[in-house]
Each structure stands twice: as structure tokens, then as C-alpha cells.
C-alpha positions as CSV (number, residue, x, y, z in Angstrom):
1,M,11.4,-20.5,32.1
2,A,10.8,-20.2,28.7
3,T,12.9,-22.3,26.6
4,M,14.9,-20.9,23.4
5,T,12.1,-22.4,21.5
6,E,9.8,-20.5,22.8
7,T,11.4,-17.1,23.4
8,K,12.5,-17.6,19.1
9,N,8.6,-18.0,17.8
10,S,7.7,-14.9,20.6
11,V,10.0,-13.2,18.0
12,L,9.0,-14.3,15.3
13,N,4.7,-13.7,15.9
14,D,5.7,-9.7,17.1
15,L,6.9,-9.7,13.8
16,I,4.8,-11.1,11.7
17,E,1.3,-9.7,13.8
18,I,4.1,-5.9,13.4
19,N,4.3,-7.1,9.5
20,N,-0.2,-7.4,9.8
21,D,-0.7,-4.6,11.2
22,R,1.4,-2.7,8.1
23,I,-0.6,-4.8,5.8
24,A,-3.7,-3.5,7.2
25,G,-1.8,0.5,7.5
26,F,-1.2,-0.2,3.9
27,E,-4.9,-1.4,2.7
28,K,-6.5,1.2,4.8
29,A,-4.4,3.9,3.5
30,M,-4.5,3.1,-0.7
31,A,-8.6,3.1,0.3
32,D,-9.2,6.4,1.5
33,I,-6.8,7.8,-1.3
34,K,-8.2,10.4,-3.1
35,D,-7.1,10.6,-6.8
36,E,-4.4,13.6,-6.5
37,N,-2.5,10.8,-5.0
38,I,-3.4,8.6,-6.7
39,D,0.4,7.6,-7.2
40,L,0.4,7.1,-3.9
41,K,-1.4,3.4,-4.0
42,A,1.8,1.7,-6.3
43,V,3.6,2.5,-3.4
44,F,1.4,1.7,-1.0
45,Q,0.7,-1.7,-2.6
46,E,3.6,-2.7,-3.3
47,Y,4.2,-3.3,1.0
48,A,1.4,-3.9,1.9
49,T,2.1,-7.4,-0.8
50,Q,6.1,-7.0,1.2
51,S,4.7,-7.7,4.3
52,R,2.2,-10.6,3.3
53,K,5.3,-12.1,2.2
54,F,7.7,-11.4,5.3
55,S,4.3,-12.7,7.4
56,Q,4.0,-16.1,4.8
57,E,7.3,-16.7,5.9
58,L,8.0,-15.5,9.4
59,T,4.9,-17.8,9.7
60,A,6.8,-20.6,7.9
61,A,9.8,-20.1,10.2
62,V,7.4,-20.1,13.5
63,A,6.0,-23.5,12.2
64,S,8.6,-25.2,11.7
65,G,10.3,-25.0,14.5
66,G,6.5,-26.0,16.1
67,G,4.2,-22.9,17.7
68,E,1.0,-21.0,16.5
69,P,1.8,-18.7,14.3
70,E,0.4,-15.2,15.1
71,T,-2.7,-14.1,12.8
72,D,-4.3,-11.6,14.3
73,N,-2.9,-7.3,14.9
74,S,-1.8,-5.3,17.1
75,F,-4.4,-2.8,20.1
76,A,-1.7,-0.2,18.7
77,G,-1.9,-1.1,15.7
78,T,-5.3,-0.7,15.0
79,M,-5.2,1.7,17.4
80,H,-3.8,4.0,15.0
81,R,-6.0,3.0,12.1
82,A,-8.7,4.4,14.1
83,W,-7.0,7.4,14.5
84,I,-5.9,8.0,10.8
85,D,-10.3,8.3,10.7
86,I,-10.5,10.4,13.1
87,K,-7.7,12.4,11.5
88,S,-8.8,12.5,8.3
89,L,-12.6,13.9,9.4
90,F,-10.8,17.1,10.4
91,G,-8.9,17.5,7.1
92,G,-6.1,14.7,7.8
93,N,-5.6,13.7,4.2
94,D,-3.5,15.5,1.9
95,R,-0.3,14.2,0.6
96,K,2.0,15.1,3.0
97,S,-0.5,13.9,6.3
98,I,-0.7,10.3,4.2
99,L,3.1,9.9,3.8
100,A,4.0,11.1,7.7
101,E,1.4,8.4,8.8
102,A,3.2,6.3,6.8
103,E,6.1,7.2,7.8
104,R,5.0,6.7,11.5
105,G,4.1,3.4,10.7
106,E,7.4,2.3,8.9
107,D,9.4,3.4,11.7
108,A,7.4,1.5,14.5
109,I,8.5,-1.9,12.3
110,K,12.5,-0.7,11.7
111,K,11.4,-0.3,14.7
112,A,10.6,-3.6,15.8
113,Y,12.8,-5.8,13.4
114,E,15.8,-3.5,15.2
115,T,14.5,-4.8,18.6
116,A,14.4,-8.0,17.2
117,I,18.2,-8.1,15.8
118,K,19.6,-6.5,19.0
119,E,18.1,-8.6,21.1
120,G,19.7,-11.8,20.3
121,K,17.3,-14.0,21.0
122,L,16.8,-15.0,16.9
123,I,19.7,-17.8,16.1
124,G,20.4,-19.8,12.7
125,S,18.5,-19.5,9.8
126,A,15.5,-17.4,11.8
127,A,18.8,-14.5,12.0
128,T,18.9,-15.0,8.6
129,L,15.5,-14.4,7.3
130,V,14.9,-11.9,10.2
131,A,18.5,-9.7,9.0
132,Q,16.6,-10.3,5.4
133,Q,13.4,-9.3,5.6
134,A,15.0,-5.8,8.4
135,V,17.2,-5.1,5.5
136,E,14.0,-4.9,2.8
137,I,12.3,-3.0,5.7
138,K,15.0,0.1,5.8
139,A,14.8,0.3,2.3
140,A,10.6,1.5,2.3
141,H,10.7,3.1,5.1
142,D,13.4,5.1,3.7
143,K,11.2,5.4,0.7
144,I,8.2,6.5,2.0
145,K,10.2,9.0,4.0
146,M,12.3,10.4,1.0
147,L,8.5,10.0,-0.4
148,R,7.4,12.9,2.6
149,D,10.5,15.2,3.1
150,S,9.3,15.8,-1.1
151,V,5.8,17.2,-0.2
152,A,6.2,21.3,0.4
């Protein structure tokens, strides 16, 4: 049976992994953005930077608990980026498609944070950290959704 510390570290490592996925996803999107959507690069850069910060904070929380922090991306995140590559080959590189894929990624990270909080496996400073990050994740999600909804 897993100890409370192992359980906490597992939850935090899952969040590190999805933040790493988010960084890679936004970096991929920034590399693929054409001039007509250049304004999205600043938004995506902001959120990649946000996830780097979150990943560092979560890594420190795992390490302080004696755990081994996650360093990789998830299989699902890697597959999602491969799907974006395939989709862009067939013309899915317009503003609405870019923002729809970004929102899909934001849906995933928002859900991961909601699950981490709802399961109640985090206590003390780890719970506080995740709750604070979740607020910022929700705001980012809402901004991406608003941008997507504003495209005709």
C-alpha cells in the first residue's frame, strides 16, 4: 500500500507531466504558426512559461518530500502533438483549428488539476500550491476559449 507521501508525489508527478506536455504543445504550436496568426505566439509563449514555472514548483514539492520528480511528457501528450502534425498536413492550420487544439490541451490540464484537488490526496503546502496553480490554469483555459469563440 502506498504511503501518503508516495500518493502525494504521484499526484504531483502527474501534474508535472501534463505541464511538460503543455510546454511541448505550445512550443509546437508556436513553431507552426504562420504570419497571419503571429499574435497567438505571445499568448502561447506566456502559457509555456507559466507551465515551466508550475513544473519547477511541483518538482520542488516532490523533491522536498523525498520523491523522484517526473521529467518526461506523457504518452497521450506525445500522441496529441502527432495528431496536430497530421492534421496540419491536411489544412488544419487556420486560426480556429489552432485555437481549438490549444483549447483541447487546456481542457486536459484543467481537468487534471480539478481531479488532483477533488481526490483530496494533497494536504498542506502541496494542496495550496496546486489550488493556486489551478486558478491560473482556469484563467488560461478561459482566455484560449474566448479567443477560439471570437473566430468567425
